[in-house]
C-alpha positions as CSV (number, residue, x, y, z in Angstrom):
1,M,82.6,172.4,71.5
2,T,84.7,171.5,69.5
3,I,87.3,169.0,69.0
4,I,89.5,172.0,68.9
5,N,88.6,173.5,72.1
6,Q,88.4,170.7,74.4
7,A,91.6,169.8,72.8
8,R,93.6,173.6,73.6
9,E,92.1,173.4,77.1
10,V,93.0,170.6,78.2
11,V,97.0,171.3,76.5
12,I,96.6,175.1,78.9
13,T,94.9,173.0,81.7
14,I,98.3,170.9,82.2
15,E,100.8,173.9,81.2
16,M,99.5,175.9,84.3
17,Q,100.3,173.3,86.2
18,I,103.9,172.2,85.1
19,G,104.9,174.9,83.6
20,Y,107.5,176.0,81.0
21,Q,110.6,175.2,83.0
22,D,110.6,171.6,82.6
23,P,110.2,171.3,79.0
24,V,110.3,167.6,79.3
25,L,108.3,167.2,82.1
26,L,105.3,169.5,79.7
27,R,105.6,167.3,76.6
28,Q,105.2,164.2,79.3
29,A,101.9,165.0,80.9
30,L,100.9,166.8,77.3
31,K,101.2,163.2,76.6
32,E,99.8,161.3,78.9
33,A,96.9,164.0,79.3
34,Y,95.2,163.4,75.8
35,P,92.1,163.5,76.2
36,F,90.5,161.4,73.2
37,E,89.9,157.3,72.8
38,R,92.9,157.6,70.1
39,R,95.5,158.5,68.6
40,K,94.7,158.3,65.3
41,G,92.7,160.4,62.7
42,Y,91.0,164.0,62.9
43,R,91.3,164.3,66.8
44,Y,95.2,163.2,66.9
45,R,95.7,165.6,64.1
46,A,93.5,168.9,65.8
47,W,95.6,167.4,69.4
48,L,98.9,167.8,68.1
49,G,97.4,171.0,66.1
50,V,97.4,172.7,69.5
51,I,100.4,171.6,70.5
52,K,102.5,173.5,68.0
53,E,100.8,176.2,68.5
54,R,101.2,176.6,72.0
55,I,104.6,175.1,72.9
56,G,106.1,174.3,69.4
57,G,105.3,171.3,69.2
58,M,106.8,167.2,70.8
59,R,109.3,167.2,70.1
60,P,111.9,169.9,70.6
61,K,113.6,171.5,68.6
62,K,117.6,170.4,67.7
63,P,119.9,173.4,66.6
64,D,120.8,173.9,63.3
65,P,124.7,172.6,63.8
66,N,125.3,175.1,60.2
67,Q,124.8,178.0,62.6
68,L,127.3,180.6,63.1
69,T,128.3,181.0,66.6
70,L,128.3,184.7,66.9
71,F,129.3,185.3,70.6
């Protein structure tokens, strides 16, 4: 099993347990569920890549202040 597949399994498991209703809680659970030893190198980049692929990243997106409100 590759590192990316290991990371994907953990992320999907956490997503199913926590859900998407509370994004802060989901991100905290993902932070605590990191399956590898050190947060450094290829494994960490693969972990963050899987999280970005699944939920859009660890940081919530801030609204663009230059965007006009249409409604």
